[in-house]
Structure formats: C-alpha cells, structure tokens
C-alpha positions in Angstrom: 0.0 0.0 0.0 0.9 3.7 -0.4 0.3 6.3 2.3 -0.1 9.9 1.2 0.1 13.0 3.3 -0.7 16.5 1.9 0.3 19.8 3.1 0.5 23.4 2.0 -3.1 24.5 1.7 -4.4 27.8 3.1 -6.1 31.1 2.4 -4.8 33.3 -0.5 -6.2 36.3 -2.4 -7.1 35.9 -6.1 -4.0 36.1 -8.2 -1.8 34.7 -5.5 0.1 31.4 -5.4 0.3 28.3 -3.2 2.4 25.2 -3.4 0.9 21.9 -2.2 3.0 18.9 -1.2 2.2 15.3 -1.1 4.7 12.9 0.6 4.3 9.2 -0.1 5.4 6.3 1.9 5.0 2.5 1.6 5.8 0.7 -1.6 8.0 1.3 -4.7 7.0 4.8 -5.9 8.1 4.2 -9.5 5.2 1.9 -9.9 2.6 4.6 -9.3 1.1 7.6 -11.1 0.3 10.4 -8.6 -2.5 12.9 -9.1 -4.0 15.9 -7.5 -7.8 16.0 -7.4 -10.1 18.6 -5.8 -13.6 18.8 -4.4 -15.3 22.2 -4.3 -18.3 22.7 -2.0 -21.4 21.0 -3.4 -19.5 19.5 -6.3 -18.1 16.0 -7.1 -14.4 15.4 -7.0 -12.6 16.5 -10.1 -9.2 15.7 -11.7 -6.6 18.5 -11.6 -3.3 17.1 -12.6 -1.2 13.9 -12.7 2.3 12.8 -13.1 4.0 9.4 -13.7 6.6 8.9 -11.1 9.1 7.1 -13.4 8.6 8.9 -16.7 7.6 12.4 -15.5 4.8 12.6 -18.0 2.2 15.1 -16.9 -1.5 15.6 -17.4 -3.7 18.7 -16.6 -7.3 19.8 -16.4 -7.8 22.3 -19.2 -8.8 25.1 -16.8 -5.5 24.9 -14.9 -3.1 24.6 -17.8 -0.6 27.4 -17.7 -1.4 28.2 -14.1 -0.7 25.0 -12.2 2.4 22.8 -12.4 2.8 19.3 -11.1 6.2 18.0 -10.3 8.0 15.3 -8.3 11.1 15.0 -6.2 11.8 11.3 -6.3 14.5 11.5 -3.7 12.0 12.9 -1.2 9.1 10.8 -2.4 7.1 14.0 -2.8 4.8 15.4 -5.4 4.1 19.1 -5.7 1.4 21.2 -7.1 2.5 24.8 -7.8 -0.6 26.9 -8.2 -0.2 30.4 -9.6 -2.8 33.0 -10.6 -5.3 31.4 -8.3 -9.0 32.2 -8.9 -11.9 32.0 -6.4 -13.2 29.0 -8.4 -10.1 27.1 -7.5 -11.4 27.0 -3.9 -11.7 23.3 -2.9 -10.2 20.6 -0.8 -7.3 19.2 -2.7 -6.4 15.6 -2.5 -3.4 13.7 -3.5 -4.1 10.2 -5.0 -2.2 7.3 -6.5 -2.8 4.4 -8.8 -0.7 1.8 -10.5 1.3 3.2 -13.5 0.2 0.0 -15.4 -3.4 0.9 -15.2 -4.4 1.7 -18.8 -7.6 3.5 -18.0 -7.8 7.3 -18.5 -5.9 9.2 -15.8 -8.8 11.6 -15.7 -11.1 9.0 -14.2 -11.4 9.6 -10.4 -12.6 6.1 -9.7 -9.3 4.6 -10.9 -7.3 6.0 -8.0 -6.8 3.5 -5.2 -5.0 5.5 -2.6 -5.9 8.9 -1.2 -4.6 11.4 1.2 -6.7 13.2 3.8 -7.0 16.4 1.8 -5.9 20.0 2.3 -8.1 23.1 2.1 -7.4 25.8 -0.4 -9.4 29.0 -0.2 -9.1 31.8 -2.7 -10.7 35.1 -1.8 -11.9 37.6 -4.4 
C-alpha cells in the first residue's frame, strides 16, 4: 500500500500562489502515477493534474493549464502542485491520490485511483 500526506493549503487572495506537497510512503513509488484532485463545496471530486513517477509525463485539467504545475522529487518521495494566478473558483479541498502506473484507463477517471490522502483546504478570496 501507499500512504499519502498532503500539506501546503491555506487562504490566499485571487491572483496569488500556493504550493501543495504530497509525501508518499510505503511501496515502490516508481510503480505509481500520482495525481491531484479537488472537491469544491457541493460538487463532485474533479481531476486537476497527474504525473507518472518514473517517466515524468504530466496531465492537466484544461482550466488549470498554464497556471498549475505538477512536479515530483523522487529522492524525497514527494509530489508538488504549484498553483499560480489562483482564482476563487479554485477554492476546494485538494487531495493527493495514487494508482498503478500500469493501469491503462484514463488518468482523468477519479474512480481509478486506489490510494488517497486526507486532503488540504485551499481557499481563494476575491
């Protein structure tokens, strides 16, 4: 199993930046694809970004392209989400999640992620 712990959420004004961190422990990390997902109040969870631990290939939700960057530090077993030019509609609980890199289903499918962190709140004020 993989254990995931997020940090870095908070309150920021529109146009500001935050960096979220997700530290993983447990099994061999190169076997996993890590993702950030979010859940806004009253809405279902949504895909934000993903990265393959071994190849570094990244995927993004269209609305965050150019503003958010997902990256990994393999030596620290940590995945980051750098969020710039934040908007009030980015307000949500952000979750780190993981699934096997061998899973051939779309990375955008929330249900395919087997391991989840506890979430961290991001609030963007207007």
